OpenMM code with the backbone's topology and positions (N, CA, C; nanometers):
from openmm import Vec3, app, unit

residues = "MET CYS GLY SER ASP ASP ARG PHE GLN ALA PRO ALA ALA GLY ARG HIS ALA ALA THR VAL LEU ALA ASP ALA GLU LEU ALA GLU VAL ALA GLY GLY HIS HIS PRO TRP TRP GLY ASP PRO ALA GLY SER THR GLY LEU LEU ALA GLY TYR LEU GLY PRO SER".split()
positions = [
    Vec3(7.1324, -0.2040, 0.4877),
    Vec3(7.1379, -0.2082, 0.3613),
    Vec3(7.2637, -0.1248, 0.3062),
    Vec3(7.3282, -0.1725, 0.1739),
    Vec3(7.4497, -0.1123, 0.1453),
    Vec3(7.4285, -0.1105, 0.0129),
    Vec3(7.4796, -0.0013, -0.0678),
    Vec3(7.4797, 0.0196, -0.1959),
    Vec3(7.6156, -0.0666, -0.2416),
    Vec3(7.6057, -0.1024, -0.3700),
    Vec3(7.6928, -0.1913, -0.4176),
    Vec3(7.8059, -0.0987, -0.4583),
    Vec3(7.7747, 0.0107, -0.5328),
    Vec3(7.8934, 0.0989, -0.5610),
    Vec3(7.9158, 0.2284, -0.4851),
    Vec3(7.8936, 0.2187, -0.3373),
    Vec3(7.8951, 0.3140, -0.2455),
    Vec3(8.0603, 0.3513, -0.2495),
    Vec3(8.0770, 0.4899, -0.2729),
    Vec3(8.2187, 0.5357, -0.2596),
    Vec3(8.2545, 0.5737, -0.1145),
    Vec3(8.1654, 0.5955, -0.0257),
    Vec3(8.2043, 0.6632, 0.0860),
    Vec3(8.1999, 0.5373, 0.2131),
    Vec3(8.1580, 0.4470, 0.2026),
    Vec3(8.1548, 0.3188, 0.2884),
    Vec3(8.1331, 0.1869, 0.2143),
    Vec3(8.2447, 0.1473, 0.1911),
    Vec3(8.2680, 0.0358, 0.1052),
    Vec3(8.1966, -0.1009, 0.1347),
    Vec3(8.1270, -0.1595, 0.0404),
    Vec3(8.0530, -0.2824, 0.0889),
    Vec3(8.1089, -0.3682, 0.1652),
    Vec3(8.2464, -0.3800, 0.1525),
    Vec3(8.3435, -0.4765, 0.2349),
    Vec3(8.3161, -0.4443, 0.3873),
    Vec3(8.3244, -0.2966, 0.4277),
    Vec3(8.2879, -0.2713, 0.5706),
    Vec3(8.1680, -0.3416, 0.6159),
    Vec3(8.0444, -0.3273, 0.5269),
    Vec3(7.9186, -0.3669, 0.5827),
    Vec3(7.9072, -0.5073, 0.5959),
    Vec3(7.9817, -0.5644, 0.5076),
    Vec3(8.0110, -0.7167, 0.5028),
    Vec3(8.0742, -0.7731, 0.6366),
    Vec3(8.1636, -0.6982, 0.6623),
    Vec3(8.2322, -0.7516, 0.8014),
    Vec3(8.1739, -0.7014, 0.9116),
    Vec3(8.0933, -0.5634, 0.9136),
    Vec3(8.0242, -0.5513, 1.0217),
    Vec3(7.9012, -0.6381, 1.0516),
    Vec3(7.8715, -0.7269, 0.9458),
    Vec3(7.7213, -0.8129, 0.9822),
    Vec3(7.7876, -0.9493, 1.0249),
    Vec3(7.9248, -0.9503, 1.0211),
    Vec3(7.9727, -1.0756, 1.0829),
    Vec3(7.9944, -1.0783, 1.2090),
    Vec3(8.0538, -0.9553, 1.2551),
    Vec3(8.0507, -0.9252, 1.4198),
    Vec3(7.9502, -0.8851, 1.4718),
    Vec3(7.8503, -0.8344, 1.4240),
    Vec3(7.7410, -0.7853, 1.5002),
    Vec3(7.6276, -0.8946, 1.5610),
    Vec3(7.5933, -0.8947, 1.6559),
    Vec3(7.5044, -1.0369, 1.6812),
    Vec3(7.3498, -0.9915, 1.6051),
    Vec3(7.2964, -1.0961, 1.5376),
    Vec3(7.1968, -1.0912, 1.4599),
    Vec3(7.1920, -0.9835, 1.3488),
    Vec3(7.2919, -0.9433, 1.3037),
    Vec3(7.3066, -0.8435, 1.1981),
    Vec3(7.2853, -0.9190, 1.0486),
    Vec3(7.2267, -0.8623, 0.9527),
    Vec3(7.2069, -0.9137, 0.8346),
    Vec3(7.2247, -0.7859, 0.7240),
    Vec3(7.3033, -0.8296, 0.6094),
    Vec3(7.3356, -0.6981, 0.5039),
    Vec3(7.2714, -0.7184, 0.3920),
    Vec3(7.2133, -0.6383, 0.3370),
    Vec3(7.1393, -0.6648, 0.2210),
    Vec3(7.2182, -0.5610, 0.1099),
    Vec3(7.2789, -0.5975, 0.0337),
    Vec3(7.3880, -0.5292, -0.0438),
    Vec3(7.2878, -0.5158, -0.1760),
    Vec3(7.2502, -0.4007, -0.2405),
    Vec3(7.1618, -0.3558, -0.3292),
    Vec3(7.2469, -0.2641, -0.4239),
    Vec3(7.1885, -0.2421, -0.5690),
    Vec3(7.2391, -0.1735, -0.6669),
    Vec3(7.2337, -0.0556, -0.6248),
    Vec3(7.3283, 0.0478, -0.6444),
    Vec3(7.3181, 0.1778, -0.6107),
    Vec3(7.4527, 0.2219, -0.5571),
    Vec3(7.4495, 0.3574, -0.5063),
    Vec3(7.5640, 0.4146, -0.4510),
    Vec3(7.5131, 0.4352, -0.2958),
    Vec3(7.5651, 0.5696, -0.2511),
    Vec3(7.5590, 0.5715, -0.1006),
    Vec3(7.4221, 0.5884, -0.0415),
    Vec3(7.3473, 0.6207, -0.1325),
    Vec3(7.2015, 0.6174, -0.0791),
    Vec3(7.1318, 0.5659, -0.1890),
    Vec3(7.1149, 0.3943, -0.1878),
    Vec3(7.0731, 0.3105, -0.2747),
    Vec3(6.9211, 0.3532, -0.2925),
    Vec3(6.8526, 0.3927, -0.1674),
    Vec3(6.6872, 0.4185, -0.1556),
    Vec3(6.6520, 0.5193, -0.2707),
    Vec3(6.7550, 0.6017, -0.3051),
    Vec3(6.7079, 0.6965, -0.4222),
    Vec3(6.6794, 0.6457, -0.5482),
    Vec3(6.7824, 0.5399, -0.5921),
    Vec3(6.7674, 0.4762, -0.7037),
    Vec3(6.6477, 0.3570, -0.7048),
    Vec3(6.6098, 0.3132, -0.6218),
    Vec3(6.5121, 0.1979, -0.5832),
    Vec3(6.4330, 0.2290, -0.4656),
    Vec3(6.3522, 0.3117, -0.4545),
    Vec3(6.2676, 0.3395, -0.3382),
    Vec3(6.1830, 0.2344, -0.2955),
    Vec3(6.1040, 0.1677, -0.3955),
    Vec3(6.0251, 0.0630, -0.3510),
    Vec3(6.0944, -0.0649, -0.3132),
    Vec3(6.2177, -0.1027, -0.3901),
    Vec3(6.2776, -0.1901, -0.3253),
    Vec3(6.3475, -0.1792, -0.2058),
    Vec3(6.3669, -0.0577, -0.1736),
    Vec3(6.4529, -0.0401, -0.0385),
    Vec3(6.3549, -0.0477, 0.0560),
    Vec3(6.2301, -0.0023, 0.0378),
    Vec3(6.1220, 0.0002, 0.1560),
    Vec3(6.0737, -0.1461, 0.1574),
    Vec3(6.0717, -0.2205, 0.0760),
    Vec3(6.0195, -0.3660, 0.0678),
    Vec3(6.1537, -0.4356, 0.1533),
    Vec3(6.2687, -0.4258, 0.1678),
    Vec3(6.3624, -0.4648, 0.2546),
    Vec3(6.3702, -0.4117, 0.3885),
    Vec3(6.3236, -0.3183, 0.4284),
    Vec3(6.3234, -0.2520, 0.5521),
    Vec3(6.2018, -0.2799, 0.6225),
    Vec3(6.0813, -0.2719, 0.5295),
    Vec3(5.9559, -0.3598, 0.6043),
    Vec3(5.9832, -0.4980, 0.6193),
    Vec3(6.0627, -0.5599, 0.5519),
    Vec3(6.0634, -0.6980, 0.5773),
    Vec3(6.1363, -0.7417, 0.7174),
    Vec3(6.2349, -0.6431, 0.7425),
    Vec3(6.3254, -0.6394, 0.8403),
    Vec3(6.2493, -0.6076, 0.9722),
    Vec3(6.1856, -0.5144, 0.9457),
    Vec3(6.0928, -0.4629, 1.0717),
    Vec3(5.9739, -0.5443, 1.1163),
    Vec3(5.9197, -0.6317, 0.9942),
    Vec3(5.8281, -0.6800, 1.0266),
    Vec3(5.6897, -0.6278, 1.0203),
    Vec3(5.5530, -0.6887, 1.0662),
    Vec3(5.4227, -0.6003, 1.0643),
    Vec3(5.4182, -0.5279, 1.1791),
    Vec3(5.3505, -0.4239, 1.1788),
    Vec3(5.3206, -0.3131, 1.2610),
    Vec3(5.2288, -0.3426, 1.3805),
] * unit.nanometer
topology = app.Topology()
chain = topology.addChain("A")
for resn in residues:
    res = topology.addResidue(resn, chain)
    for name in ("N", "CA", "C"):
        topology.addAtom(name, app.Element.getBySymbol(name[0]), res)
């Protein structure tokens, strides 16, 4: 998960990492370096979808 307005780790770096890491996916969401602060429910949904059922 990467914030579209992240000033510390540019979204382009996350997109690049997702292309070179096996089975990697990138979710670019609105927000800065900690996008889960601005949208905790949306971020939790993304993570839960990634982790799958427990």
